[in-house]
C-alpha positions as CSV (number, residue, x, y, z in Angstrom):
1,M,238.5,-101.9,184.7
2,S,238.1,-101.7,188.4
3,K,238.7,-98.2,189.9
4,T,240.6,-99.8,192.8
5,R,243.5,-100.5,190.4
6,F,244.6,-96.9,191.1
7,K,244.6,-97.3,194.9
8,N,248.0,-97.0,196.6
9,P,248.2,-99.2,199.8
10,H,250.5,-96.7,201.5
11,R,248.3,-93.7,200.9
12,T,247.0,-93.2,204.5
13,S,250.3,-93.8,206.2
14,L,252.4,-91.7,203.9
15,Y,250.3,-89.1,202.1
16,E,248.6,-87.8,205.2
17,Q,251.8,-87.3,207.2
18,R,252.7,-83.7,208.2
19,L,256.0,-82.2,209.2
20,K,254.5,-81.3,212.6
21,K,251.9,-83.7,214.0
22,R,248.4,-82.3,214.5
23,L,244.9,-83.7,215.3
24,E,242.8,-83.7,212.1
25,D,239.4,-82.1,212.4
26,I,236.1,-82.4,210.6
27,R,237.5,-81.1,207.4
28,G,239.9,-84.1,206.8
29,P,243.6,-83.7,206.0
30,Y,243.3,-82.5,202.4
31,F,240.4,-80.1,202.8
32,R,242.3,-78.6,205.7
33,D,245.3,-78.2,203.4
34,Q,243.1,-76.4,200.9
35,T,241.9,-73.9,203.4
36,A,245.5,-73.3,204.7
37,I,246.6,-72.7,201.1
38,I,243.7,-70.3,200.3
39,H,244.3,-68.2,203.4
40,S,248.1,-68.0,202.9
41,L,249.8,-64.8,201.6
42,P,251.7,-66.6,198.8
43,F,248.4,-67.9,197.4
44,R,246.8,-64.4,197.5
45,R,249.7,-62.9,195.7
46,L,249.1,-65.3,192.7
47,K,246.3,-63.0,191.6
48,H,249.0,-60.4,190.6
49,K,251.4,-62.9,189.0
50,T,250.7,-63.5,185.4
51,Q,251.3,-66.5,183.2
52,V,252.7,-65.4,179.8
53,F,251.5,-61.8,179.3
54,F,253.2,-59.9,182.1
55,S,251.5,-57.2,184.1
56,P,248.7,-56.7,181.5
57,N,246.3,-53.8,181.3
58,N,243.4,-56.1,181.1
59,D,241.8,-57.9,184.1
60,H,240.6,-60.8,181.9
61,V,244.1,-62.1,181.1
62,C,245.0,-65.3,182.9
63,T,246.7,-64.9,186.2
64,R,248.4,-67.6,188.2
65,I,245.6,-67.7,190.7
66,E,243.1,-68.4,187.9
67,H,245.5,-71.0,186.4
68,S,245.8,-72.7,189.8
69,L,242.0,-72.9,190.1
70,H,241.8,-74.5,186.6
71,V,244.5,-77.1,187.5
72,A,242.7,-77.8,190.8
73,T,239.3,-78.4,189.2
74,I,240.7,-80.4,186.2
75,A,242.8,-82.6,188.6
76,A,239.9,-83.1,191.0
77,T,237.5,-84.1,188.1
78,I,239.8,-86.7,186.7
79,S,240.7,-88.1,190.2
80,K,237.0,-88.4,191.1
81,R,236.1,-90.3,188.0
82,L,239.1,-92.7,188.5
83,G,238.1,-93.4,192.1
84,L,241.0,-91.4,193.6
85,D,241.0,-88.7,196.2
86,D,239.7,-85.5,194.5
87,Q,240.4,-83.5,197.7
88,L,244.1,-84.3,197.5
89,A,244.2,-83.6,193.8
90,Y,242.4,-80.2,194.3
91,A,244.8,-79.2,197.1
92,I,247.9,-80.0,194.9
93,G,246.4,-77.9,192.0
94,L,245.8,-75.0,194.3
95,A,249.3,-75.0,195.6
96,H,251.4,-76.2,192.7
97,D,252.6,-72.7,191.5
98,L,253.2,-71.1,194.9
99,G,256.9,-71.0,194.2
100,H,256.8,-69.1,191.0
101,A,258.8,-65.9,190.6
102,P,257.3,-62.6,189.2
103,F,257.2,-62.4,185.4
104,G,256.7,-66.1,184.8
105,H,259.5,-68.2,183.4
106,S,261.6,-65.2,182.4
107,G,261.7,-64.1,186.0
108,E,262.6,-67.7,187.0
109,I,265.5,-67.7,184.5
110,A,266.8,-64.4,185.8
111,L,266.6,-65.6,189.4
112,D,268.3,-68.8,188.5
113,E,271.2,-66.9,187.0
114,E,271.5,-64.7,190.1
115,C,271.3,-67.7,192.5
116,N,273.9,-69.9,190.7
117,G,276.0,-69.8,193.9
118,I,273.3,-71.5,195.9
119,D,272.0,-74.2,193.6
120,G,270.1,-71.9,191.3
121,F,266.3,-71.4,191.3
122,I,263.6,-73.9,190.3
123,H,260.1,-72.8,191.0
124,E,258.9,-76.3,191.9
125,I,261.6,-76.7,194.5
126,N,260.9,-73.1,195.7
127,G,257.2,-74.1,196.0
128,L,258.1,-76.7,198.6
129,R,260.2,-74.1,200.5
130,V,257.3,-71.7,200.4
131,V,254.8,-74.1,202.0
132,D,257.4,-75.7,204.4
133,K,259.3,-72.6,205.6
134,L,258.3,-69.2,204.1
135,G,254.5,-69.3,204.4
136,N,252.8,-68.1,207.6
137,R,255.7,-65.6,208.2
138,G,258.4,-68.2,208.5
139,K,256.4,-70.9,210.2
140,G,255.2,-72.8,207.1
141,L,251.8,-74.2,206.3
142,N,252.4,-77.7,207.6
143,L,250.7,-79.4,204.7
144,T,250.4,-83.1,204.2
145,F,253.1,-85.1,202.4
146,G,250.8,-85.9,199.5
147,V,250.3,-82.2,198.7
148,R,253.9,-81.2,199.3
149,D,255.1,-84.0,197.0
150,G,252.6,-82.9,194.3
151,I,254.0,-79.4,194.5
152,I,257.7,-80.2,194.1
153,C,257.1,-82.8,191.3
154,H,254.4,-81.0,189.3
155,C,256.6,-79.9,186.3
156,G,254.0,-79.0,183.7
157,E,256.5,-78.5,180.9
158,S,257.6,-82.2,180.9
159,P,256.4,-84.1,177.8
160,D,254.4,-86.7,179.8
161,K,252.3,-89.1,177.9
162,S,251.9,-91.6,180.7
163,L,252.7,-91.4,184.4
164,S,252.6,-93.7,187.3
165,P,253.7,-92.9,190.9
166,R,257.4,-93.4,191.9
167,N,257.9,-96.2,194.4
168,S,260.4,-94.6,196.7
169,G,262.0,-91.3,197.7
170,D,260.0,-90.0,200.6
171,D,262.5,-87.4,201.8
172,L,261.4,-84.4,199.7
173,S,264.3,-82.3,200.9
174,K,266.6,-84.5,198.7
175,I,264.8,-83.5,195.5
176,K,266.9,-80.9,193.7
177,N,265.8,-81.2,190.1
178,R,262.8,-81.9,187.8
179,K,263.6,-85.6,187.2
180,F,261.2,-86.9,189.9
181,V,257.6,-87.9,189.2
182,P,255.0,-87.6,192.0
183,R,254.6,-90.3,194.6
184,S,250.8,-90.4,194.2
185,Y,248.3,-90.9,191.3
186,E,246.7,-87.6,192.3
187,G,250.1,-85.9,191.9
188,C,250.5,-87.5,188.5
189,I,247.1,-86.2,187.5
190,A,247.8,-82.7,188.7
191,R,251.0,-82.7,186.7
192,I,249.1,-83.5,183.5
193,A,246.3,-81.2,184.5
194,D,248.8,-78.3,184.6
195,K,249.5,-78.7,180.9
196,I,245.8,-79.1,180.0
197,A,245.1,-75.9,181.9
198,Y,247.7,-73.6,180.4
199,L,247.8,-74.7,176.7
200,G,244.2,-73.8,175.9
201,R,244.1,-70.6,178.0
202,D,247.4,-69.3,176.6
203,L,246.0,-69.8,173.1
204,E,242.8,-68.1,173.9
205,D,244.6,-65.1,175.6
206,A,246.9,-64.8,172.6
207,I,244.0,-64.7,170.2
208,D,242.1,-62.2,172.3
209,G,245.2,-60.0,172.6
210,K,245.8,-60.1,168.8
211,F,249.2,-61.7,169.3
212,I,248.0,-64.3,166.9
213,H,244.9,-64.8,164.8
214,E,242.6,-67.8,165.1
215,S,243.3,-68.6,161.4
216,D,247.0,-69.1,162.4
217,V,246.2,-72.1,164.5
218,P,246.7,-75.4,162.6
219,T,243.3,-76.8,161.6
220,I,244.0,-80.2,163.2
221,I,244.3,-78.6,166.6
222,G,240.8,-77.1,166.4
223,K,239.4,-80.3,164.9
224,E,240.9,-82.7,167.4
225,L,241.0,-80.6,170.6
226,G,238.7,-77.7,170.1
227,K,239.0,-74.0,169.3
228,K,238.2,-72.6,172.8
229,N,239.8,-73.1,176.1
230,G,236.7,-74.8,177.6
231,E,236.5,-77.2,174.6
232,I,240.2,-78.1,174.9
233,I,239.9,-78.8,178.6
234,D,236.8,-80.9,178.1
235,T,238.3,-82.9,175.3
236,L,241.5,-83.7,177.2
237,V,239.8,-84.4,180.6
238,V,237.7,-87.0,178.9
239,D,240.7,-88.4,177.0
240,V,242.8,-88.7,180.1
241,I,240.0,-90.5,182.0
242,D,239.3,-93.0,179.1
243,S,243.0,-93.6,178.4
244,S,243.9,-94.0,182.1
245,E,241.1,-96.5,182.7
246,K,242.4,-98.6,179.7
247,T,246.1,-98.5,180.6
248,G,246.2,-98.4,184.4
249,N,248.5,-95.4,184.3
250,I,247.6,-91.8,184.2
251,S,247.9,-91.3,180.5
252,I,246.9,-89.5,177.3
253,S,245.9,-91.4,174.2
254,D,248.4,-91.6,171.3
255,D,246.2,-89.5,169.0
256,K,245.5,-86.7,171.5
257,F,249.1,-86.6,172.7
258,E,250.3,-86.0,169.2
259,V,248.1,-83.0,168.8
260,I,249.0,-81.7,172.2
261,E,252.7,-81.8,171.2
262,M,251.7,-79.9,168.0
263,L,249.8,-77.3,170.1
264,Y,252.7,-76.9,172.5
265,K,255.2,-76.4,169.6
266,F,252.9,-73.9,167.9
267,S,252.5,-72.0,171.2
268,K,256.2,-72.0,171.9
269,E,257.0,-70.6,168.4
270,Q,254.1,-68.2,167.9
271,I,253.1,-67.1,171.4
272,Y,256.0,-67.7,173.9
273,R,258.6,-66.4,171.4
274,H,256.4,-63.7,170.0
275,E,258.5,-60.5,169.4
276,D,256.5,-58.5,171.9
277,I,256.9,-61.1,174.6
278,L,260.6,-61.5,174.0
279,N,261.1,-57.7,174.1
280,Y,259.2,-57.5,177.4
281,E,261.2,-60.4,178.8
282,K,264.4,-58.3,178.4
283,Y,263.0,-55.7,180.7
284,T,261.6,-58.2,183.2
285,K,265.0,-60.0,183.5
286,R,266.7,-56.7,184.0
287,I,264.2,-55.7,186.7
288,I,264.8,-59.0,188.6
289,K,268.6,-58.7,188.3
290,E,268.6,-55.0,189.5
291,L,266.3,-55.7,192.4
292,F,268.4,-58.8,193.4
293,E,271.7,-56.9,193.3
294,Y,270.2,-53.9,195.1
295,L,268.8,-56.0,198.0
296,K,271.8,-58.2,198.3
297,D,274.0,-55.1,198.7
298,L,271.6,-53.6,201.2
299,Y,271.5,-56.8,203.3
300,G,275.3,-57.1,203.0
301,R,275.6,-53.6,204.6
302,W,272.8,-53.7,207.2
303,D,272.2,-57.5,207.9
304,F,269.6,-57.6,210.6
305,N,270.1,-54.1,212.0
306,I,266.4,-53.3,211.5
307,E,266.7,-49.7,212.6
308,N,268.8,-48.9,209.5
309,Y,266.0,-50.1,207.3
310,E,263.3,-48.3,209.3
311,H,265.0,-45.0,209.0
312,S,265.7,-45.2,205.3
313,K,263.9,-42.8,203.0
314,I,263.4,-45.5,200.3
315,P,260.1,-47.3,200.9
316,L,261.5,-50.6,199.6
317,D,264.2,-50.6,202.3
318,V,261.6,-50.1,205.0
319,R,259.4,-53.0,203.7
320,F,262.4,-55.3,203.3
321,G,263.4,-54.5,206.9
322,N,259.9,-55.5,208.1
323,Y,260.2,-58.7,206.1
324,L,263.5,-59.5,207.9
325,K,262.0,-58.7,211.3
326,N,259.2,-61.3,210.6
327,M,261.6,-63.9,209.3
328,R,264.5,-63.4,211.7
329,E,263.9,-66.7,213.5
330,L,263.8,-68.8,210.4
331,Y,266.9,-67.2,208.8
332,S,268.8,-67.5,212.1
333,Q,268.0,-71.2,212.3
334,E,269.2,-71.7,208.7
335,N,272.2,-69.4,209.1
336,A,271.0,-68.0,205.8
337,G,273.2,-65.6,203.8
338,A,272.3,-62.6,201.6
339,M,271.6,-64.6,198.5
340,E,269.1,-67.0,200.2
341,V,267.3,-64.1,201.9
342,V,267.1,-62.0,198.8
343,R,266.0,-65.0,196.7
344,D,263.1,-65.6,199.0
345,Y,262.0,-62.0,199.0
346,V,262.3,-61.4,195.2
347,S,260.7,-64.7,194.3
348,G,257.7,-63.8,196.4
349,M,257.1,-60.5,194.6
350,T,254.2,-60.0,192.2
351,D,254.7,-58.5,188.8
352,G,253.3,-55.1,189.8
353,Y,255.2,-55.0,193.1
354,A,258.5,-55.7,191.4
355,L,257.7,-52.8,189.0
356,R,256.9,-50.6,191.9
357,C,260.1,-51.5,193.8
358,M,262.1,-50.8,190.6
359,K,260.7,-47.3,190.4
360,E,261.5,-46.6,194.0
361,I,265.2,-47.4,193.6
362,M,265.6,-46.0,190.2
363,I,263.4,-42.8,190.2
364,P,264.1,-40.4,193.1
365,K,261.3,-38.7,194.9
366,E,260.7,-35.3,193.5
367,L,262.4,-32.4,195.3
368,S,259.8,-30.3,197.0
369,F,259.6,-26.5,196.6
370,D,256.4,-26.1,198.5
371,K,258.0,-23.9,201.1
372,I,258.9,-21.2,198.6
373,K,256.6,-18.2,199.1
374,D,255.0,-16.6,196.0
């Protein structure tokens, strides 16, 4: 099959468009996007946002920044072999999780419940907001349409066996749910790469952490996909390439998809719903809700009166005031209310920062008796 079958005739005119026009430089549009993403504060915070095992005491447990790098390399590899734009695929992989809240999906659920008055919280949609509005201290990263579309449509939890780009829907601001598939083949690849990246790594982390034993894993999974993360990635990358070349869509073979579904079901039951994980989720949800309500009340009282925040004795108040100072222009343009402002701030937190903020508002500073003479 000719590799040109995957070419989209509208790719140059559509995928390379930016919200604000700029002259491209020697890097090209998608490599430029990669550098903008890597240098951004939201991307740097991903190193302290974990996947499944929240705020672990081990540096070798997968973080979102590592996961994003895996997705980027997997997507780029598949795209390159299929004659597509590996630079676009890599950029989507780097940025796809920029909208994630602290504490993984439990944090997302807690934020969604708190934000039910403003359309809830979906990390894919928040990811587009991060790169369009919140990044670069309220100025946005001005990424290309192809990357922005890949971010908002990346949903890695969807049971996708075969994907082809949607033919319409170029106004990304109208996407409010997870029903949309990407507009590009590279976006479709990144979406499948997301699942390839996390299934094997979550399994490996769970075994290393003694949450499960290797003997617990169904034999067919090891036989058909591999027992290690690297083996699983290699098996599925080759399968996606072979299957896509045969079908003309970005797809997984019937045999491998059946085993992937089996692995996902096993992970959901034995890892994601592990007793220790569920118990920790109760605390993380409580932390998100407490922080959200605290900051919403604070903003409701002080709004943009920055001096009030600056003179507070609670460090979180001071930092939140600095955030508002930096973001004043954006929030004024949007006429944003307390819920929107607090949603943005809390969703940007890392696991460790959220824990730190919780301590600051729940545990008072010790009273000092240093002035007492012996």
